[in-house]
C-alpha positions in Angstrom: 30.7 3.9 14.6 28.4 3.5 17.7 28.0 0.3 19.6 24.3 0.4 18.9 24.9 0.4 15.1 27.3 -2.5 15.4 24.8 -4.5 17.3 22.0 -3.7 14.9 24.1 -4.7 11.9 25.0 -8.0 13.4 21.2 -8.4 14.1 20.5 -7.9 10.5 22.7 -10.8 9.5 21.0 -13.0 12.0 17.6 -11.9 10.7 18.6 -12.6 7.1 19.7 -16.1 8.1 16.4 -16.8 9.9 14.4 -15.6 6.9 16.3 -17.8 4.5 17.9 -14.9 2.6 21.1 -16.0 0.9 23.7 -14.0 -1.1 22.0 -15.2 -4.3 18.2 -15.9 -4.1 15.7 -17.4 -6.5 13.8 -15.2 -8.9 10.6 -17.2 -9.2 8.6 -19.3 -6.8 5.3 -21.1 -6.9 5.2 -21.9 -3.2 7.6 -24.6 -2.3 9.2 -24.8 -5.7 11.9 -22.2 -6.1 13.6 -21.5 -9.5 17.1 -19.9 -9.9 16.2 -17.8 -12.9 18.5 -16.6 -15.7 17.2 -13.1 -16.1 19.0 -9.9 -15.3 20.7 -9.8 -11.9 19.0 -7.6 -9.4 21.2 -6.4 -6.6 19.4 -5.1 -3.5 21.4 -2.3 -1.8 20.4 -1.0 1.6 19.7 2.8 1.6 20.7 2.6 5.3 24.4 2.1 4.7 24.7 1.6 0.9 25.8 -2.0 1.3 24.8 -4.9 -0.9 22.3 -7.1 1.1 21.8 -9.9 -1.4 20.9 -10.5 -5.1 18.3 -12.3 -7.2 17.9 -12.9 -10.9 14.8 -11.6 -12.7 12.3 -14.1 -14.0 12.3 -14.7 -17.7 9.3 -15.1 -20.0 9.8 -18.8 -19.7 9.7 -18.6 -15.9 6.6 -16.5 -16.1 4.8 -18.9 -18.4 5.6 -21.9 -16.1 4.4 -20.0 -13.0 1.1 -18.9 -14.5 0.3 -22.4 -15.7 1.1 -23.7 -12.2 -1.2 -21.1 -10.7 -4.0 -22.0 -13.2 -3.9 -25.6 -12.0 -3.7 -24.6 -8.4 -6.8 -22.5 -8.7 -8.9 -25.5 -9.8 -8.0 -27.2 -6.5 -7.9 -24.2 -4.2 -11.4 -22.9 -5.2 -13.0 -26.2 -4.2 -11.7 -26.1 -0.6 -14.4 -24.6 1.6 -13.8 -21.0 2.4 -13.5 -21.5 6.2 -10.8 -24.1 5.6 -9.0 -21.6 3.4 -9.4 -19.1 6.2 -7.8 -21.6 8.6 -4.7 -21.8 6.4 -4.5 -18.0 6.3 -4.8 -18.0 10.1 -1.7 -20.2 10.2 0.1 -17.9 7.9 -0.7 -15.1 10.3 0.8 -17.1 13.1 4.0 -17.5 11.1 4.2 -13.8 10.6 3.8 -13.3 14.3 6.7 -15.7 14.8 9.0 -13.8 12.5 7.7 -10.3 13.2 11.0 -8.9 14.5 13.1 -10.5 11.8 10.9 -9.5 8.9 10.4 -6.0 10.4 14.1 -5.6 10.6 14.5 -6.6 6.9 11.8 -4.2 5.9 13.6 -1.4 7.7 17.0 -2.3 6.3 16.0 -2.9 2.7 13.5 -0.1 2.4 14.8 2.4 4.9 11.8 3.1 7.2 12.2 3.2 10.9 12.3 -0.1 12.7 9.1 0.7 14.5 7.4 1.3 11.2 9.0 -1.9 9.8 7.5 -3.9 12.6 4.3 -2.0 12.3 4.1 -3.1 8.7 4.4 -6.7 9.7 1.7 -6.2 12.3 -0.6 -5.0 9.4 0.1 -8.4 7.8 -0.9 -10.2 11.0 -4.0 -8.0 11.3 -5.2 -8.6 7.8 -4.7 -12.4 8.2 -6.9 -12.2 11.3 -9.5 -10.1 9.4 -9.5 -12.7 6.5 -10.1 -15.6 8.9 -13.4 -14.0 10.0 -14.2 -13.0 6.5 -13.9 -16.6 5.3 -17.3 -17.3 7.0 -18.9 -14.1 5.8 -18.8 -14.1 2.0 -22.5 -13.2 2.0 -24.8 -12.9 -0.9 -28.3 -11.4 -0.9 -31.6 -13.1 -1.0 -34.3 -11.3 -3.1 -38.0 -11.6 -3.6 -39.0 -12.6 -7.1 -42.0 -11.0 -8.9 -42.9 -14.5 -10.2 -44.8 -16.9 -7.9 -42.8 -19.7 -6.4 -39.5 -18.5 -7.6 -36.5 -17.8 -5.5 -33.8 -15.3 -6.3 -30.4 -14.9 -4.7 -26.8 -13.9 -5.5 -23.6 -15.7 -4.7 -20.0 -14.9 -5.1 -17.4 -17.0 -6.9 -13.6 -16.6 -7.0 -12.0 -14.8 -10.0 -9.0 -17.0 -10.5 -5.4 -15.6 -10.6 -5.0 -12.3 -8.9 -1.9 -10.4 -9.9 -0.3 -8.2 -7.3 2.2 -5.5 -8.3 3.5 -3.8 -5.2 5.7 -0.7 -4.5 8.9 -0.4 -2.5 7.5 1.8 0.3 5.3 -0.9 1.7 7.3 -4.0 0.6 5.2 -6.6 2.4 1.9 -5.1 3.8 0.3 -4.2 0.5 0.8 -7.7 -0.8 -0.8 -9.2 2.3 -3.8 -6.8 2.0 -4.5 -8.4 -1.4 -3.3 -11.9 -0.9 -5.0 -12.7 2.4 -8.4 -11.5 1.2 -7.9 -13.1 -2.3 -7.0 -16.5 -0.8 -10.0 -16.8 1.5 -12.1 -15.8 -1.6 -10.7 -18.8 -3.4 -8.3 -17.0 -5.7 -4.6 -17.7 -6.1 -2.0 -14.9 -6.2 1.0 -14.1 -8.4 3.2 -11.3 -6.8 5.6 -9.0 -8.6 7.3 -7.0 -5.8 9.3 -3.9 -6.4 12.8 -4.5 -7.8 14.0 -2.1 -5.1 12.9 -4.5 -2.3 12.8 -8.0 -3.7 14.3 -9.7 -0.6 11.2 -8.8 1.5 9.0 -10.7 -0.9 11.3 -13.7 -0.9 11.3 -13.7 2.9 7.5 -13.7 3.0 7.4 -16.8 0.7 10.0 -18.5 2.9 8.0 -17.7 6.1 4.7 -19.3 4.8 6.4 -22.3 3.3 5.8 -24.5 6.3 2.1 -23.6 6.3 1.9 -24.5 2.6 3.7 -27.8 3.2 1.8 -28.9 6.3 -1.6 -28.2 4.7 -0.7 -29.8 1.3 -1.6 -26.5 -0.4 -1.3 -26.8 -4.1 1.8 -25.5 -5.7 0.9 -22.2 -7.3 -1.5 -20.7 -4.7 1.2 -18.3 -3.6 3.7 -17.3 -6.4 6.5 -14.7 -6.6 8.1 -13.4 -9.8 11.1 -11.0 -9.4 11.8 -8.4 -12.1 10.1 -5.5 -13.8 9.5 -7.3 -17.1 7.0 -9.5 -15.3 4.6 -6.5 -14.8 3.7 -6.0 -18.4 3.3 -9.7 -18.9 0.8 -9.8 -16.1 -1.0 -6.7 -17.4 -1.5 -8.2 -20.9 -2.3 -11.7 -19.7 -6.0 -12.7 -20.2 -5.5 -15.6 -17.8 -5.2 -13.0 -14.9 -8.7 -11.5 -14.5 -7.6 -8.9 -12.0 -4.4 -6.9 -11.4 -3.8 -4.9 -8.2 -1.2 -2.2 -8.8 0.3 0.1 -6.3 2.7 2.8 -7.6 2.8 6.1 -9.5 0.0 7.6 -11.4 2.1 7.6 -14.5 2.6 3.8 -14.4 -0.9 3.3 -13.2 -2.3 4.8 -16.4 -0.3 2.2 -18.4 -1.5 -0.6 -16.2 -5.1 0.6 -16.4 -5.1 0.8 -20.2 -3.5 -2.6 -20.7 -5.8 -4.4 -18.4 -8.9 -2.6 -19.6 -8.1 -3.4 -23.2 -8.6 -7.1 -22.4 -11.6 -6.3 -20.1 -9.7 -7.3 -17.0 -10.3 -5.7 -13.6 -7.9 -3.5 -11.7 -7.3 -2.2 -8.2 -5.3 1.0 -8.6 -3.6 2.6 -5.6 -1.7 5.5 -7.1 -0.4 8.9 -6.1 -1.4 10.9 -3.0 -1.1 14.7 -2.4 -2.6 14.7 1.1 -3.6 17.8 3.1 -4.4 18.6 6.6 -6.6 21.6 7.3 -5.6 23.4 10.5 -8.6 25.3 11.9 -8.5 28.2 14.2 -10.2 25.7 16.6 -7.5 23.1 16.3 -6.1 21.4 19.4 -2.3 22.0 19.1 -1.5 19.0 21.3 -2.9 16.8 18.5 -1.8 18.9 15.6 2.0 18.8 16.0 2.5 15.0 16.3 -0.1 14.3 13.7 1.4 16.6 11.1 5.1 15.7 11.8 4.6 12.0 11.7 2.4 12.4 8.5 5.1 14.5 6.9 8.3 12.8 7.9 7.3 9.2 8.7 8.8 6.7 6.2 10.8 9.8 5.1 7.7 11.1 3.3 7.5 8.0 1.2 4.0 6.9 2.0 1.2 7.4 -0.4 -0.7 8.9 2.6 2.2 11.2 3.7 1.1 14.7 4.6 2.3 17.0 1.8 0.2 20.1 2.3 -0.8 22.0 5.4 -3.6 24.5 5.0 -3.6 26.7 8.0 -6.2 29.3 9.2 -4.6 32.8 9.0 -5.3 33.5 12.7 -3.2 30.5 13.9 -0.7 30.4 11.1 2.3 31.9 12.9 1.7 29.8 16.0 1.4 26.7 13.9 4.6 27.3 11.9 6.6 28.1 15.1 5.4 24.9 16.7 6.3 22.8 13.7 9.7 24.4 13.2 10.5 23.7 16.8 9.4 20.1 16.4 11.5 19.7 13.2 14.6 20.8 15.1 14.1 17.8 17.5 14.0 15.2 14.7 16.8 12.7 14.8 17.9 11.5 11.3 19.9 8.4 10.9 20.1 4.6 10.8 16.4 3.5 11.1 17.5 0.3 12.9 18.4 2.6 15.8 15.0 3.1 17.5 16.1 6.5 18.9 16.0 7.9 15.3 12.8 9.3 13.8 13.7 9.6 10.1 15.7 7.1 8.0 16.9 7.4 4.4 15.1 7.9 1.1 15.0 4.7 -1.0 17.9 5.7 -3.3 20.0 8.5 -4.7 17.4 9.1 -7.4 14.9 10.0 -4.7 17.3 12.5 -3.2 17.6 14.2 -6.6 13.8 14.5 -6.9 13.7 15.9 -3.3 16.3 18.6 -4.2 14.6 19.4 -7.6 11.2 19.8 -6.0 12.5 22.3 -3.5 14.2 24.3 -6.2 11.0 24.2 -8.3 8.9 25.5 -5.4 11.4 28.3 -4.7 11.3 29.3 -8.4 7.5 29.8 -8.0 8.0 32.1 -4.9 8.2 29.4 -2.2 10.2 30.1 0.9 12.1 27.4 2.7 11.3 27.7 6.4 13.5 24.8 7.6 15.5 21.8 6.3 15.8 20.9 2.7 19.4 19.8 2.5 21.0 16.4 2.0 22.9 14.9 4.9 26.6 14.2 4.7 29.2 12.8 7.0 29.5 9.8 9.3 26.4 7.7 9.4 25.1 9.1 6.1 27.5 7.4 3.7 24.8 5.9 1.5 23.9 9.4 0.3 20.2 8.8 0.8 19.6 10.9 3.9 17.9 14.3 3.7 16.7 16.9 6.2 12.9 17.1 6.1 11.7 20.4 4.7 8.9 22.9 5.3 8.2 25.4 2.5 5.8 28.3 2.6 4.1 28.6 -0.7 1.4 30.4 -2.6 -1.9 28.6 -2.5 -1.6 25.5 -4.6 1.1 26.7 -7.0 2.0 24.4 -9.8 4.6 22.4 -7.9 2.3 21.9 -4.9 -0.2 20.1 -7.2 2.4 17.4 -8.0 3.4 14.6 -5.7 7.0 14.3 -4.6 7.8 11.1 -2.7 10.0 12.8 -0.1 9.6 14.7 3.3 8.5 18.1 1.9 5.6 19.9 3.6 4.1 22.8 1.8 2.3 25.3 4.0 -0.3 27.9 3.0 -3.0 30.1 4.6 -6.8 30.3 4.3 -9.5 32.5 5.6 -12.8 30.5 5.5 -13.5 26.8 5.8 -15.0 26.8 2.3 -11.7 28.2 0.9 -9.7 25.6 2.9 -11.8 22.7 1.5 -11.4 24.1 -2.1 -7.7 24.2 -1.6 -7.7 20.7 -0.2 -9.6 19.4 -3.2 -7.8 21.5 -5.8 -5.2 18.9 -6.7 -5.4 15.9 -9.2 -5.0 13.3 -6.4 -7.6 12.2 -3.9 -6.3 9.7 -1.4 -6.2 10.9 2.2 -7.2 14.2 4.0 -7.7 15.5 7.5 -9.0 18.5 9.4 -7.8 19.5 12.9 -10.7 21.2 14.7 -12.8 21.0 17.8 -15.7 22.7 16.0 -18.4 20.2 15.2 -19.8 22.2 12.3 -16.4 22.5 10.6 -15.8 18.7 11.0 -19.2 17.8 9.6 -18.8 20.2 6.7 -15.4 18.6 5.9 -17.0 15.2 5.9 -20.2 16.2 4.0 -21.1 15.9 0.3 -19.4 19.2 -0.4 -16.4 18.4 1.8 -13.3 16.4 1.2 -13.2 14.6 -2.2 -10.7 12.0 -1.0 -11.2 8.3 -0.3 -10.0 8.8 3.3 -11.2 11.8 5.4 -10.1 12.1 9.0 -10.9 14.5 11.9 -8.3 15.2 14.6 -5.9 12.6 13.3 -3.3 12.9 10.5 -3.5 11.6 6.9 -1.2 8.7 7.5 -1.6 5.4 9.4 -4.8 3.8 8.1 -6.2 0.7 9.8 -6.9 -2.5 7.9 -10.5 -2.6 9.0 -11.6 0.1 6.5 -11.4 -0.1 2.7 -8.2 1.7 1.6 -7.9 3.8 -1.5 -8.7 7.1 -3.1 -10.3 9.0 -6.0 -9.3 10.9 -9.1 -5.7 10.3 -10.1 -5.3 8.0 -7.0 -7.1 5.5 -9.2 -10.4 4.7 -7.4 -9.3 1.3 -6.1 -10.2 -0.2 -2.7 -8.4 -3.0 -0.9 -8.0 -4.4 2.6 -11.1 -4.2 4.9 -14.8 -3.4 4.8 -16.4 -5.0 1.8 -13.3 -4.7 -0.5 -13.4 -8.5 -0.7 -16.1 -8.2 -3.4 -13.5 -7.0 -5.9 -11.7 -10.3 -5.7 -14.8 -12.2 -6.6 -17.5 -12.3 -9.4 -21.1 -11.8 -8.6 -23.7 -14.3 -9.9 -27.5 -13.8 -9.7 -29.5 -17.0 -9.5 -33.2 -17.6 -10.0 -34.8 -21.0 -9.2 -38.3 -21.9 -10.4 -39.9 -24.6 -8.3 -43.3 -24.7 -10.1 -44.5 -26.8 -13.1 -45.0 -23.6 -15.1 -42.7 -21.1 -16.8 -44.0 -17.5 -16.1 -41.9 -14.7 -17.6 -40.8 -11.6 -15.8 -42.6 -8.3 -16.5 -45.8 -10.2 -17.3 -44.7 -11.1 -20.8 -46.8 -13.7 -22.6 -45.1 -16.2 -24.9 -47.6 -19.0 -25.6 -46.7 -21.8 -27.9 
């Protein structure tokens, strides 16, 4: 074992201690009050080395009920605090995340498996969204409108919804929660968070980090809640006391969440599957192409919803593009993500490795040709059994397997002749999250961004599909779910709109000139 690895492992133990992670952790929290629950024991094993990090017990139905009641009472107090004051509290939370950026980033990397740089980058997203939310707390604007009736004033205002349920996925174990929570908090909502059972410790660490802010500001118990365990998800989806559920995960589970919440007329933010493509034009700048494609395809070991899964290459530059990518793939360093010299860490668990292998075999059975990679890694440093060699597969245009999302570092490559054909291929999958085109041709770029262009929620020019900034609303169309969270005006989803009309006359004229004389 290398000296670097030993040092990093000792660093993890130090980070766990600073973050308040113990061998056995609580399964429910309403802020400062933590409950050692009696549900099923959930062990968190690191995909980095296969070792047990720590455990927590799942929340029971009784724990859930107590948490929701506490959140209901907290909302009555929290909504009455002026929005800029709520923003100030979120600002202080951002400062705490700054203070613990290295430790939390290290835990994200160790529990989830993404590179340490990406782990720290995820915490930076949390800091950024807190900063964004602070400014937003003074900009929850409504419109003023002219009434058709004399001496009447019309305007709209926005009110908080209440409890916002956040169900997050393992691949971004802290950032997605913060996108929702920071915005919801300044809007006057309270949050109940069910993190992935594959990464529960990251959620517990976040609650521990903001505890001092909650205490110092006398924030009501229940403004920030955490419930560990999968059973909590369906309880939230069916609960009329939770007006909105934000769910990040697979399209399959998203259908269930959507139907359950819709049945009770609740609101959802759905961030589901992505099957993202980059179009490589004959006018592409290769200096931008290679790093954009490779990071998009192998970053987070291909476990981002925005990961690049398809590469649609103009036939005139196809061979050149493939040669460049194959050369770049030979330079990838695969191993312990806490070692910052490595590019690619492990998949989340052995099940993900099986899906990786099965997807490659399915593509081959449809005529696909493996150009490089595609094997699982064995030997020293790969004892967890979760490491794979990123794969490039040449396929027929949008064959059946290509239209499915596999959460792994598999890049399908195909050819096109015209830009119209390329856009059709890009759009010809059920998902619609992120897309990109590499071109220096203005006409191609504008066609890609026009009404007849990309049908995705995110469309980029000369950058990859992965790595969205918090300033823009994040989300996609079709089977990606249609949700939007984070920046822009996504805050409106966390509030309810109210139209107000004020009559300051001694008469009661009706709209549309209707007469109703008594």
